[in-house]
Phi, psi and omega in degrees: 000140174281171181295143180299142175237116179062030176093355180240149180269137176270129181298151177299136179089355181295320181296324178293321179294320181297312181295326178294320179296318180297319178295323179294320180292323179297331179270356181291142181306324183293332181295328178298316181293324179295318178295317180297320179296319179296317179296318180296317180297318180297314180297319180298315180296321179298316180294319179297319178295322179295316179297318180297317180295324177294320179295319179294316181297324181296337180272337187244341183248139180287142178268150175287135183284145178247125179247112186258165180296160183058049186291137171238105192253129176245121179249120183251134179173216184226219183297330181289338179266325178283344177078056178302131176072013170234162178290160183303324182282358177255000175295143185296325177297324179290318177298323179296313179297319178300317179295322179295323176302319179291338178265011177084016179260119175284135183210142174284166174301140182296141174270107184256119175247092185198145178214141178302130177096352183293139169262181179299318183293325180287324176295320178302314180295323180294321178295316179298321181288330184294325180049064182298144175262120181078191182244176182242153180267358174201131180225131178243156178220126174217107186204146174140340184297325181282335171300315179291311184298326182268011172083015177283155183273158175298324181296325178280333180290319187306305181294327180289322177294316180298320178297318179296320180293322176295325175295319178300319178296317179297320180292341175266020179061032177080001182276100181294334178281005175248015182231142174212159181239142173251140177290165179280129177294157179261102182280004173291341180260041175230161176305325181295318188253001188296331180289341177239034188301313183299315180295317181293315181299318179298317180292315179298318179299319181295317179291321179292327177300317180291311184292331177290316180300317180293317180299314181290325178300322181273001176074035182250147181288133183242124178253118181270096180265358183301317178302327178295318181295334182280005172264005187300322181281323179287330180235085186303335181288356175275352181249140180291173184296340180280356178074014183227311186267162179294152174271173176301327180295317178295318179301324180294328177289326174300315182298318178301318180297318180295311184293331180297333185245011182258151173261118182262134180238090179288176188302318183300315180293324179301316182292325180297326180288000000 
């Protein structure tokens, strides 16, 4: 007799019969389908989890921008986008397009909707008035310094900025990888603002914290150009002749930062696809 199990004795040879039965069941045709079903269920769950993680990431992680051939670029903003106190060919959207030409990307002249002094609400009205035909293959947004300078609150800025960014996405035909945001420069590091540098820096940081959070929430690429602007006093050639706005040299550094993190798709690669 084998040792009792749960108060009952197992007959001699029972273990051999059990193992024989198990081997027989493993060879049974139905066992193949059960194993296949388990494998299929595992693969299905794995794929579903992967898709779910991608959906979550798309809402929380910024996408790398893709710049394709035959570019139609829309730049939205204020004095920093229109290039106050620099020549037209030194504006950063123009410098970006020029650099793209050197990288084999064909591009039209940038469509710039920006004016010195504009706040978020004024940019919104200008976009509505523009009545663009069709969509753009690249859209940028840099806005908010005048909300701060004119005494508007961060709380009022946040919903207006988010609405503008959603508009930018729509103008890019819903392609989030064709949209990017630039942070607000810190004009406390200019001759104009140096006497109130701490106050200006604190305000710019507060507005940038908000626009960065919104940008990342919507899964859009955010370029922090503020550290470049904070070299303005140490490197005077980064500031324009008016003592307030960036120079062409600073704008060129913004462009370098953008291109360093962009995926360029010139005409040859486009045709291969």
